[in-house]
Structure formats: structure tokens, C-alpha cells
PDBQT receptor file of N, H, CA, C and O in Angstrom, charges set to zero:
ATOM      1  N   MET A   1     103.171 107.660  82.555  1.00  0.00    +0.000 N 
ATOM      2  CA  MET A   1     102.886 107.617  83.224  1.00  0.00    +0.000 C 
ATOM      3  C   MET A   1     102.855 108.956  83.957  1.00  0.00    +0.000 C 
ATOM      4  O   MET A   1     103.551 109.896  83.572  1.00  0.00    +0.000 OA
ATOM      5  N   GLU A   2     101.843 109.060  85.283  1.00  0.00    +0.000 N 
ATOM      6  H   GLU A   2     101.278 108.296  85.596  1.00  0.00    +0.000 HD
ATOM      7  CA  GLU A   2     101.886 110.110  86.319  1.00  0.00    +0.000 C 
ATOM      8  C   GLU A   2     102.569 109.661  87.021  1.00  0.00    +0.000 C 
ATOM      9  O   GLU A   2     102.466 108.464  87.292  1.00  0.00    +0.000 OA
ATOM     10  N   LYS A   3     103.888 110.750  87.793  1.00  0.00    +0.000 N 
ATOM     11  H   LYS A   3     103.971 111.722  87.573  1.00  0.00    +0.000 HD
ATOM     12  CA  LYS A   3     104.574 110.537  88.928  1.00  0.00    +0.000 C 
ATOM     13  C   LYS A   3     103.903 111.456  89.563  1.00  0.00    +0.000 C 
ATOM     14  O   LYS A   3     103.450 112.454  89.003  1.00  0.00    +0.000 OA
ATOM     15  N   VAL A   4     103.728 111.097  91.289  1.00  0.00    +0.000 N 
ATOM     16  H   VAL A   4     104.095 110.286  91.744  1.00  0.00    +0.000 HD
ATOM     17  CA  VAL A   4     103.038 111.855  92.649  1.00  0.00    +0.000 C 
ATOM     18  C   VAL A   4     104.394 112.325  93.154  1.00  0.00    +0.000 C 
ATOM     19  O   VAL A   4     105.217 111.413  93.079  1.00  0.00    +0.000 OA
ATOM     20  N   GLU A   5     104.902 113.486  93.658  1.00  0.00    +0.000 N 
ATOM     21  H   GLU A   5     104.234 114.227  93.719  1.00  0.00    +0.000 HD
ATOM     22  CA  GLU A   5     106.248 113.700  93.890  1.00  0.00    +0.000 C 
ATOM     23  C   GLU A   5     105.136 113.908  95.331  1.00  0.00    +0.000 C 
ATOM     24  O   GLU A   5     104.065 114.495  95.175  1.00  0.00    +0.000 OA
ATOM     25  N   LEU A   6     105.511 113.405  96.576  1.00  0.00    +0.000 N 
ATOM     26  H   LEU A   6     106.380 112.928  96.703  1.00  0.00    +0.000 HD
ATOM     27  CA  LEU A   6     105.568 113.349  98.009  1.00  0.00    +0.000 C 
ATOM     28  C   LEU A   6     106.373 114.824  98.448  1.00  0.00    +0.000 C 
ATOM     29  O   LEU A   6     107.590 114.959  98.577  1.00  0.00    +0.000 OA
ATOM     30  N   THR A   7     105.549 115.644  98.594  1.00  0.00    +0.000 N 
ATOM     31  H   THR A   7     104.560 115.534  98.490  1.00  0.00    +0.000 HD
ATOM     32  CA  THR A   7     105.921 117.161 100.473  1.00  0.00    +0.000 C 
ATOM     33  C   THR A   7     107.240 116.529 100.484  1.00  0.00    +0.000 C 
ATOM     34  O   THR A   7     107.783 115.558  99.957  1.00  0.00    +0.000 OA
ATOM     35  N   GLU A   8     107.628 117.759 101.543  1.00  0.00    +0.000 N 
ATOM     36  H   GLU A   8     107.187 118.548 101.971  1.00  0.00    +0.000 HD
ATOM     37  CA  GLU A   8     108.798 117.369 102.892  1.00  0.00    +0.000 C 
ATOM     38  C   GLU A   8     108.551 116.639 103.672  1.00  0.00    +0.000 C 
ATOM     39  O   GLU A   8     109.219 115.675 104.047  1.00  0.00    +0.000 OA
ATOM     40  N   GLN A   9     107.281 117.095 104.120  1.00  0.00    +0.000 N 
ATOM     41  H   GLN A   9     106.739 117.878 103.815  1.00  0.00    +0.000 HD
ATOM     42  CA  GLN A   9     106.150 116.753 105.083  1.00  0.00    +0.000 C 
ATOM     43  C   GLN A   9     106.450 115.506 104.939  1.00  0.00    +0.000 C 
ATOM     44  O   GLN A   9     107.522 114.979 105.235  1.00  0.00    +0.000 OA
ATOM     45  N   GLN A  10     105.423 114.957 104.439  1.00  0.00    +0.000 N 
ATOM     46  H   GLN A  10     104.552 115.385 104.198  1.00  0.00    +0.000 HD
ATOM     47  CA  GLN A  10     105.716 113.405 103.655  1.00  0.00    +0.000 C 
ATOM     48  C   GLN A  10     106.694 112.939 103.511  1.00  0.00    +0.000 C 
ATOM     49  O   GLN A  10     107.005 112.226 104.464  1.00  0.00    +0.000 OA
ATOM     50  N   LYS A  11     107.666 112.999 102.446  1.00  0.00    +0.000 N 
ATOM     51  H   LYS A  11     107.413 113.579 101.672  1.00  0.00    +0.000 HD
ATOM     52  CA  LYS A  11     109.123 112.535 103.310  1.00  0.00    +0.000 C 
ATOM     53  C   LYS A  11     109.147 112.318 104.524  1.00  0.00    +0.000 C 
ATOM     54  O   LYS A  11     108.558 111.329 104.959  1.00  0.00    +0.000 OA
ATOM     55  N   LYS A  12     109.771 113.108 105.302  1.00  0.00    +0.000 N 
ATOM     56  H   LYS A  12     110.250 113.912 104.949  1.00  0.00    +0.000 HD
ATOM     57  CA  LYS A  12     109.486 113.217 106.986  1.00  0.00    +0.000 C 
ATOM     58  C   LYS A  12     108.742 111.722 107.850  1.00  0.00    +0.000 C 
ATOM     59  O   LYS A  12     109.139 110.723 108.450  1.00  0.00    +0.000 OA
ATOM     60  N   ALA A  13     107.194 112.486 107.362  1.00  0.00    +0.000 N 
ATOM     61  H   ALA A  13     106.871 113.298 106.876  1.00  0.00    +0.000 HD
ATOM     62  CA  ALA A  13     107.172 111.421 107.574  1.00  0.00    +0.000 C 
ATOM     63  C   ALA A  13     106.945 109.405 107.404  1.00  0.00    +0.000 C 
ATOM     64  O   ALA A  13     106.821 108.471 108.195  1.00  0.00    +0.000 OA
ATOM     65  N   ARG A  14     107.012 109.622 105.452  1.00  0.00    +0.000 N 
ATOM     66  H   ARG A  14     107.113 110.381 104.809  1.00  0.00    +0.000 HD
ATOM     67  CA  ARG A  14     107.788 107.712 106.019  1.00  0.00    +0.000 C 
ATOM     68  C   ARG A  14     108.559 107.889 106.167  1.00  0.00    +0.000 C 
ATOM     69  O   ARG A  14     108.050 107.400 107.175  1.00  0.00    +0.000 OA
ATOM     70  N   ARG A  15     110.429 108.359 106.406  1.00  0.00    +0.000 N 
ATOM     71  H   ARG A  15     110.842 108.756 105.587  1.00  0.00    +0.000 HD
ATOM     72  CA  ARG A  15     110.961 107.793 106.731  1.00  0.00    +0.000 C 
ATOM     73  C   ARG A  15     110.904 107.677 108.122  1.00  0.00    +0.000 C 
ATOM     74  O   ARG A  15     111.505 106.699 108.566  1.00  0.00    +0.000 OA
ATOM     75  N   SER A  16     110.231 108.560 109.110  1.00  0.00    +0.000 N 
ATOM     76  H   SER A  16     109.743 109.355 108.749  1.00  0.00    +0.000 HD
ATOM     77  CA  SER A  16     109.591 108.635 110.682  1.00  0.00    +0.000 C 
ATOM     78  C   SER A  16     108.975 107.192 110.786  1.00  0.00    +0.000 C 
ATOM     79  O   SER A  16     109.126 106.622 111.867  1.00  0.00    +0.000 OA
ATOM     80  N   ARG A  17     108.119 106.360 109.518  1.00  0.00    +0.000 N 
ATOM     81  H   ARG A  17     107.996 106.822 108.640  1.00  0.00    +0.000 HD
ATOM     82  CA  ARG A  17     107.656 105.246 109.932  1.00  0.00    +0.000 C 
ATOM     83  C   ARG A  17     108.387 104.454 109.569  1.00  0.00    +0.000 C 
ATOM     84  O   ARG A  17     108.072 103.310 109.896  1.00  0.00    +0.000 OA
ATOM     85  N   SER A  18     109.350 104.564 108.960  1.00  0.00    +0.000 N 
ATOM     86  H   SER A  18     109.606 105.493 108.695  1.00  0.00    +0.000 HD
ATOM     87  CA  SER A  18     110.389 103.617 108.043  1.00  0.00    +0.000 C 
ATOM     88  C   SER A  18     111.356 103.614 109.288  1.00  0.00    +0.000 C 
ATOM     89  O   SER A  18     111.512 102.435 109.603  1.00  0.00    +0.000 OA
ATOM     90  N   VAL A  19     111.969 104.325 110.010  1.00  0.00    +0.000 N 
ATOM     91  H   VAL A  19     111.842 105.283 109.754  1.00  0.00    +0.000 HD
ATOM     92  CA  VAL A  19     112.604 104.248 111.460  1.00  0.00    +0.000 C 
ATOM     93  C   VAL A  19     111.933 103.220 112.152  1.00  0.00    +0.000 C 
ATOM     94  O   VAL A  19     112.157 102.014 112.254  1.00  0.00    +0.000 OA
ATOM     95  N   ALA A  20     110.847 104.145 112.718  1.00  0.00    +0.000 N 
ATOM     96  H   ALA A  20     110.666 105.125 112.636  1.00  0.00    +0.000 HD
ATOM     97  CA  ALA A  20     109.313 102.834 113.452  1.00  0.00    +0.000 C 
ATOM     98  C   ALA A  20     109.646 101.463 113.237  1.00  0.00    +0.000 C 
ATOM     99  O   ALA A  20     110.202 100.598 113.914  1.00  0.00    +0.000 OA
ATOM    100  N   LEU A  21     109.149 101.516 112.109  1.00  0.00    +0.000 N 
ATOM    101  H   LEU A  21     108.698 102.219 111.559  1.00  0.00    +0.000 HD
ATOM    102  CA  LEU A  21     109.459  99.461 111.289  1.00  0.00    +0.000 C 
ATOM    103  C   LEU A  21     110.306  98.906 111.968  1.00  0.00    +0.000 C 
ATOM    104  O   LEU A  21     110.201  97.976 112.767  1.00  0.00    +0.000 OA
ATOM    105  N   GLY A  22     111.557  99.762 111.491  1.00  0.00    +0.000 N 
ATOM    106  H   GLY A  22     111.642 100.517 110.842  1.00  0.00    +0.000 HD
ATOM    107  CA  GLY A  22     113.317  98.646 111.431  1.00  0.00    +0.000 C 
ATOM    108  C   GLY A  22     113.781  98.493 113.235  1.00  0.00    +0.000 C 
ATOM    109  O   GLY A  22     114.472  97.591 113.707  1.00  0.00    +0.000 OA
ATOM    110  N   ILE A  23     113.103  99.770 114.066  1.00  0.00    +0.000 N 
ATOM    111  H   ILE A  23     112.542 100.504 113.682  1.00  0.00    +0.000 HD
ATOM    112  CA  ILE A  23     113.346  99.700 115.348  1.00  0.00    +0.000 C 
ATOM    113  C   ILE A  23     112.500  98.090 116.343  1.00  0.00    +0.000 C 
ATOM    114  O   ILE A  23     112.906  97.237 117.132  1.00  0.00    +0.000 OA
ATOM    115  N   ALA A  24     111.102  98.455 115.627  1.00  0.00    +0.000 N 
ATOM    116  H   ALA A  24     110.772  99.147 114.986  1.00  0.00    +0.000 HD
ATOM    117  CA  ALA A  24     110.176  97.204 116.431  1.00  0.00    +0.000 C 
ATOM    118  C   ALA A  24     110.646  95.711 115.270  1.00  0.00    +0.000 C 
ATOM    119  O   ALA A  24     109.976  94.763 115.681  1.00  0.00    +0.000 OA
ATOM    120  N   LEU A  25     111.066  95.490 114.683  1.00  0.00    +0.000 N 
ATOM    121  H   LEU A  25     111.610  96.260 114.350  1.00  0.00    +0.000 HD
ATOM    122  CA  LEU A  25     111.644  94.446 114.059  1.00  0.00    +0.000 C 
ATOM    123  C   LEU A  25     112.692  93.926 114.708  1.00  0.00    +0.000 C 
ATOM    124  O   LEU A  25     112.769  92.820 115.242  1.00  0.00    +0.000 OA
ATOM    125  N   ALA A  26     113.456  94.733 114.643  1.00  0.00    +0.000 N 
ATOM    126  H   ALA A  26     113.393  95.633 114.210  1.00  0.00    +0.000 HD
ATOM    127  CA  ALA A  26     114.899  94.228 115.889  1.00  0.00    +0.000 C 
ATOM    128  C   ALA A  26     114.777  94.015 116.818  1.00  0.00    +0.000 C 
ATOM    129  O   ALA A  26     115.506  93.170 117.339  1.00  0.00    +0.000 OA
ATOM    130  N   VAL A  27     113.595  94.787 117.678  1.00  0.00    +0.000 N 
ATOM    131  H   VAL A  27     113.003  95.473 117.255  1.00  0.00    +0.000 HD
ATOM    132  CA  VAL A  27     112.956  94.338 119.187  1.00  0.00    +0.000 C 
ATOM    133  C   VAL A  27     112.754  93.291 118.787  1.00  0.00    +0.000 C 
ATOM    134  O   VAL A  27     113.491  92.629 119.518  1.00  0.00    +0.000 OA
ATOM    135  N   LEU A  28     112.155  92.417 117.960  1.00  0.00    +0.000 N 
ATOM    136  H   LEU A  28     111.556  92.954 117.366  1.00  0.00    +0.000 HD
ATOM    137  CA  LEU A  28     110.721  91.220 117.692  1.00  0.00    +0.000 C 
ATOM    138  C   LEU A  28     112.576  90.375 118.118  1.00  0.00    +0.000 C 
ATOM    139  O   LEU A  28     112.835  89.787 119.168  1.00  0.00    +0.000 OA
ATOM    140  N   ALA A  29     113.567  90.598 116.923  1.00  0.00    +0.000 N 
ATOM    141  H   ALA A  29     113.357  91.075 116.070  1.00  0.00    +0.000 HD
ATOM    142  CA  ALA A  29     113.906  89.694 116.574  1.00  0.00    +0.000 C 
ATOM    143  C   ALA A  29     114.720  88.909 118.019  1.00  0.00    +0.000 C 
ATOM    144  O   ALA A  29     114.822  87.713 118.291  1.00  0.00    +0.000 OA
ATOM    145  N   VAL A  30     115.275  90.275 118.846  1.00  0.00    +0.000 N 
ATOM    146  H   VAL A  30     115.192  91.247 118.625  1.00  0.00    +0.000 HD
ATOM    147  CA  VAL A  30     115.584  90.343 119.995  1.00  0.00    +0.000 C 
ATOM    148  C   VAL A  30     114.910  89.351 120.669  1.00  0.00    +0.000 C 
ATOM    149  O   VAL A  30     115.195  88.164 120.828  1.00  0.00    +0.000 OA
ATOM    150  N   LEU A  31     113.922  90.045 121.063  1.00  0.00    +0.000 N 
ATOM    151  H   LEU A  31     113.690  91.009 120.934  1.00  0.00    +0.000 HD
ATOM    152  CA  LEU A  31     112.663  89.210 121.938  1.00  0.00    +0.000 C 
ATOM    153  C   LEU A  31     112.327  87.777 121.704  1.00  0.00    +0.000 C 
ATOM    154  O   LEU A  31     111.565  87.017 122.301  1.00  0.00    +0.000 OA
ATOM    155  N   PHE A  32     113.179  87.600 120.572  1.00  0.00    +0.000 N 
ATOM    156  H   PHE A  32     113.799  88.217 120.086  1.00  0.00    +0.000 HD
ATOM    157  CA  PHE A  32     112.875  85.978 120.163  1.00  0.00    +0.000 C 
ATOM    158  C   PHE A  32     114.307  85.172 120.537  1.00  0.00    +0.000 C 
ATOM    159  O   PHE A  32     114.429  84.016 120.943  1.00  0.00    +0.000 OA
ATOM    160  N   TYR A  33     115.143  85.977 120.316  1.00  0.00    +0.000 N 
ATOM    161  H   TYR A  33     115.045  86.916 119.986  1.00  0.00    +0.000 HD
ATOM    162  CA  TYR A  33     116.643  85.527 120.582  1.00  0.00    +0.000 C 
ATOM    163  C   TYR A  33     116.341  85.053 121.782  1.00  0.00    +0.000 C 
ATOM    164  O   TYR A  33     116.744  84.004 122.284  1.00  0.00    +0.000 OA
ATOM    165  N   VAL A  34     115.410  86.084 122.370  1.00  0.00    +0.000 N 
ATOM    166  H   VAL A  34     115.083  86.937 121.962  1.00  0.00    +0.000 HD
ATOM    167  CA  VAL A  34     116.067  85.532 124.600  1.00  0.00    +0.000 C 
ATOM    168  C   VAL A  34     115.009  84.949 124.828  1.00  0.00    +0.000 C 
ATOM    169  O   VAL A  34     115.061  84.767 126.044  1.00  0.00    +0.000 OA
ATOM    170  N   VAL A  35     114.152  84.565 124.497  1.00  0.00    +0.000 N 
ATOM    171  H   VAL A  35     114.110  84.713 123.509  1.00  0.00    +0.000 HD
ATOM    172  CA  VAL A  35     113.016  83.738 124.560  1.00  0.00    +0.000 C 
ATOM    173  C   VAL A  35     113.132  82.491 124.542  1.00  0.00    +0.000 C 
ATOM    174  O   VAL A  35     112.458  81.734 125.241  1.00  0.00    +0.000 OA
ATOM    175  N   THR A  36     114.021  82.139 123.720  1.00  0.00    +0.000 N 
ATOM    176  H   THR A  36     114.568  82.754 123.152  1.00  0.00    +0.000 HD
ATOM    177  CA  THR A  36     114.946  80.604 122.505  1.00  0.00    +0.000 C 
ATOM    178  C   THR A  36     116.132  80.311 123.900  1.00  0.00    +0.000 C 
ATOM    179  O   THR A  36     116.288  79.228 124.463  1.00  0.00    +0.000 OA
ATOM    180  N   ILE A  37     116.780  81.463 124.185  1.00  0.00    +0.000 N 
ATOM    181  H   ILE A  37     116.653  82.343 123.728  1.00  0.00    +0.000 HD
ATOM    182  CA  ILE A  37     117.989  81.016 125.396  1.00  0.00    +0.000 C 
ATOM    183  C   ILE A  37     117.386  81.259 126.967  1.00  0.00    +0.000 C 
ATOM    184  O   ILE A  37     118.032  81.064 127.996  1.00  0.00    +0.000 OA
ATOM    185  N   ILE A  38     116.246  81.644 126.901  1.00  0.00    +0.000 N 
ATOM    186  H   ILE A  38     115.721  81.802 126.064  1.00  0.00    +0.000 HD
ATOM    187  CA  ILE A  38     115.211  80.770 128.241  1.00  0.00    +0.000 C 
ATOM    188  C   ILE A  38     114.642  79.845 128.543  1.00  0.00    +0.000 C 
ATOM    189  O   ILE A  38     114.478  79.381 129.671  1.00  0.00    +0.000 OA
ATOM    190  N   LYS A  39     114.092  79.292 127.042  1.00  0.00    +0.000 N 
ATOM    191  H   LYS A  39     114.225  79.670 126.126  1.00  0.00    +0.000 HD
ATOM    192  CA  LYS A  39     113.768  77.941 127.710  1.00  0.00    +0.000 C 
ATOM    193  C   LYS A  39     114.007  76.698 126.883  1.00  0.00    +0.000 C 
ATOM    194  O   LYS A  39     113.353  75.658 126.795  1.00  0.00    +0.000 OA
ATOM    195  N   ILE A  40     115.620  77.268 126.045  1.00  0.00    +0.000 N 
ATOM    196  H   ILE A  40     116.151  78.113 126.116  1.00  0.00    +0.000 HD
ATOM    197  CA  ILE A  40     116.968  76.048 125.876  1.00  0.00    +0.000 C 
ATOM    198  C   ILE A  40     117.793  76.095 127.333  1.00  0.00    +0.000 C 
ATOM    199  O   ILE A  40     118.688  75.270 127.516  1.00  0.00    +0.000 OA
ATOM    200  N   GLY A  41     117.446  77.147 128.430  1.00  0.00    +0.000 N 
ATOM    201  H   GLY A  41     116.719  77.817 128.281  1.00  0.00    +0.000 HD
ATOM    202  CA  GLY A  41     117.918  76.726 129.161  1.00  0.00    +0.000 C 
ATOM    203  C   GLY A  41     119.744  77.256 128.861  1.00  0.00    +0.000 C 
ATOM    204  O   GLY A  41     120.270  76.821 127.836  1.00  0.00    +0.000 OA
ATOM    205  N   PRO A  42     120.394  77.968 129.591  1.00  0.00    +0.000 N 
ATOM    206  CA  PRO A  42     121.395  78.610 129.943  1.00  0.00    +0.000 C 
ATOM    207  C   PRO A  42     122.435  77.282 129.719  1.00  0.00    +0.000 C 
ATOM    208  O   PRO A  42     123.646  77.499 129.684  1.00  0.00    +0.000 OA
ATOM    209  N   GLY A  43     121.981  76.082 129.590  1.00  0.00    +0.000 N 
ATOM    210  H   GLY A  43     120.997  75.906 129.619  1.00  0.00    +0.000 HD
ATOM    211  CA  GLY A  43     123.128  75.200 129.265  1.00  0.00    +0.000 C 
ATOM    212  C   GLY A  43     123.626  74.755 127.692  1.00  0.00    +0.000 C 
ATOM    213  O   GLY A  43     124.163  73.719 127.300  1.00  0.00    +0.000 OA
ATOM    214  N   ILE A  44     123.228  75.949 126.990  1.00  0.00    +0.000 N 
ATOM    215  H   ILE A  44     122.792  76.790 127.309  1.00  0.00    +0.000 HD
ATOM    216  CA  ILE A  44     123.229  75.685 125.527  1.00  0.00    +0.000 C 
ATOM    217  C   ILE A  44     124.418  75.851 124.788  1.00  0.00    +0.000 C 
ATOM    218  O   ILE A  44     124.769  75.500 123.661  1.00  0.00    +0.000 OA
ATOM    219  N   PHE A  45     125.257  76.836 126.243  1.00  0.00    +0.000 N 
ATOM    220  H   PHE A  45     124.972  77.121 127.159  1.00  0.00    +0.000 HD
ATOM    221  CA  PHE A  45     126.647  77.566 125.790  1.00  0.00    +0.000 C 
ATOM    222  C   PHE A  45     127.472  76.701 126.553  1.00  0.00    +0.000 C 
ATOM    223  O   PHE A  45     128.495  76.634 125.871  1.00  0.00    +0.000 OA
ATOM    224  N   ASP A  46     127.662  75.893 127.713  1.00  0.00    +0.000 N 
ATOM    225  H   ASP A  46     126.831  75.947 128.267  1.00  0.00    +0.000 HD
ATOM    226  CA  ASP A  46     128.657  75.187 127.418  1.00  0.00    +0.000 C 
ATOM    227  C   ASP A  46     128.652  73.649 127.383  1.00  0.00    +0.000 C 
ATOM    228  O   ASP A  46     129.093  72.764 128.117  1.00  0.00    +0.000 OA
ATOM    229  N   ARG A  47     127.825  73.709 125.979  1.00  0.00    +0.000 N 
ATOM    230  H   ARG A  47     127.466  74.428 125.383  1.00  0.00    +0.000 HD
ATOM    231  CA  ARG A  47     127.684  72.001 125.392  1.00  0.00    +0.000 C 
ATOM    232  C   ARG A  47     129.729  71.998 124.570  1.00  0.00    +0.000 C 
ATOM    233  O   ARG A  47     130.588  72.810 124.915  1.00  0.00    +0.000 OA
ATOM    234  N   ALA A  48     129.885  71.168 123.803  1.00  0.00    +0.000 N 
ATOM    235  H   ALA A  48     129.188  70.508 123.522  1.00  0.00    +0.000 HD
ATOM    236  CA  ALA A  48     130.967  70.530 123.378  1.00  0.00    +0.000 C 
ATOM    237  C   ALA A  48     130.791  70.947 121.826  1.00  0.00    +0.000 C 
ATOM    238  O   ALA A  48     130.020  70.363 121.065  1.00  0.00    +0.000 OA
ATOM    239  N   MET A  49     131.804  72.293 121.379  1.00  0.00    +0.000 N 
ATOM    240  H   MET A  49     132.430  72.768 121.998  1.00  0.00    +0.000 HD
ATOM    241  CA  MET A  49     131.950  72.276 120.757  1.00  0.00    +0.000 C 
ATOM    242  C   MET A  49     132.890  71.208 119.342  1.00  0.00    +0.000 C 
ATOM    243  O   MET A  49     132.909  71.608 118.177  1.00  0.00    +0.000 OA
TER     244      MET A  49
């Protein structure tokens, strides 16, 4: 099998895309959490445990 060796520029671009994708996923998760809390309302924090 033949292996493809990436250049330093390609490795840097891949890492940048990975970081950007990770940040985008984190922002999306936080956005879903905030929207859920807004829709349910702040009363969810007052319930008995």
C-alpha cells in the first residue's frame, strides 16, 4: 500500500479545520442548551430534587 505524506502546510490546514469544526460543535451544543432553557423557562431550576 502506498502512503500519502502531507506537507507541513497541509497538516496546518487540516488542524485549523479540525479546531474550527470543534469550536462550531461546541457553540452549537451551547446554543441548543440555551434555547432549551429559554423554552422550558427558568422555573426548571426551582423544582424539588
